[in-house]
C-alpha positions as CSV (number, residue, x, y, z in Angstrom):
1,X,-1.7,4.3,0.1
2,X,0.1,1.4,-1.6
3,X,2.6,-0.9,0.0
4,X,5.6,-1.5,-2.3
5,X,8.2,-4.2,-2.3
6,X,11.8,-3.4,-2.9
7,X,15.2,-5.1,-3.0
8,X,18.3,-3.2,-2.0
9,X,21.0,-3.3,-4.7
10,X,23.7,-2.8,-2.1
11,X,22.9,-5.5,0.6
12,X,20.2,-7.5,-1.4
13,X,17.7,-7.2,1.5
14,X,14.0,-7.5,0.3
15,X,11.5,-5.4,2.2
16,X,8.0,-3.8,2.0
17,X,7.2,-0.2,2.8
18,X,4.1,2.0,2.8
19,X,4.6,4.9,0.4
20,X,2.6,8.0,1.4
21,X,3.5,10.1,-1.7
22,X,5.3,9.7,-5.0
23,X,8.0,12.2,-3.7
24,X,8.8,10.1,-0.6
25,X,12.4,8.9,-0.4
26,X,12.6,5.2,0.4
27,X,15.7,3.7,1.9
28,X,16.8,0.2,2.8
29,X,16.0,-0.5,6.5
30,X,19.1,-2.7,6.7
31,X,21.9,-0.5,5.3
32,X,20.2,2.8,4.6
33,X,21.0,2.7,0.8
34,X,18.7,4.5,-1.6
35,X,19.8,2.1,-4.4
36,X,16.6,0.1,-4.7
37,X,14.9,-2.0,-7.2
38,X,11.0,-2.0,-7.1
39,X,9.8,-5.6,-7.2
40,X,6.6,-6.9,-8.9
41,X,4.2,-7.7,-6.1
42,X,1.5,-10.4,-6.1
43,X,-1.9,-9.4,-4.9
44,X,-5.3,-11.0,-4.3
45,X,-8.8,-9.7,-4.5
46,X,-12.3,-10.9,-4.2
47,X,-14.7,-9.5,-6.8
48,X,-18.0,-8.2,-5.4
49,X,-20.7,-10.8,-5.3
50,X,-18.4,-13.7,-5.7
51,X,-17.9,-16.6,-3.3
52,X,-14.6,-18.1,-2.5
53,X,-14.6,-21.9,-2.8
54,X,-11.8,-23.8,-1.2
55,X,-11.1,-27.5,-1.3
56,X,-12.7,-28.0,2.1
57,X,-16.0,-26.4,1.1
58,X,-16.2,-28.1,-2.3
59,X,-16.2,-31.5,-0.6
60,X,-19.4,-30.8,1.2
61,X,-18.4,-29.2,4.4
62,X,-15.6,-27.8,6.5
63,X,-13.3,-29.8,8.6
64,X,-12.6,-27.2,11.2
65,X,-16.0,-27.2,13.0
66,X,-18.8,-29.5,13.7
67,X,-21.6,-27.6,11.8
68,X,-20.2,-28.5,8.4
69,X,-21.7,-25.2,7.1
70,X,-20.3,-22.4,9.1
71,X,-19.8,-18.8,7.9
72,X,-16.0,-19.3,8.0
73,X,-16.2,-22.0,5.4
74,X,-18.9,-20.7,3.1
């Protein structure tokens, strides 16, 4: 079930909502208007088998723990 981002054309509020089906009616939580513009959402993913490398791990260790090679860094 995807989460979509919208902007209300009436009050300009931006919001996200979980859409259960394509027939679901979405309304602005601020003003109740159905005049909405669907926004292009950014997303992130981690391909299977890949390893995320951050600036803290690429310098030879992590700075948030004393082991310098913990599972949260590597």
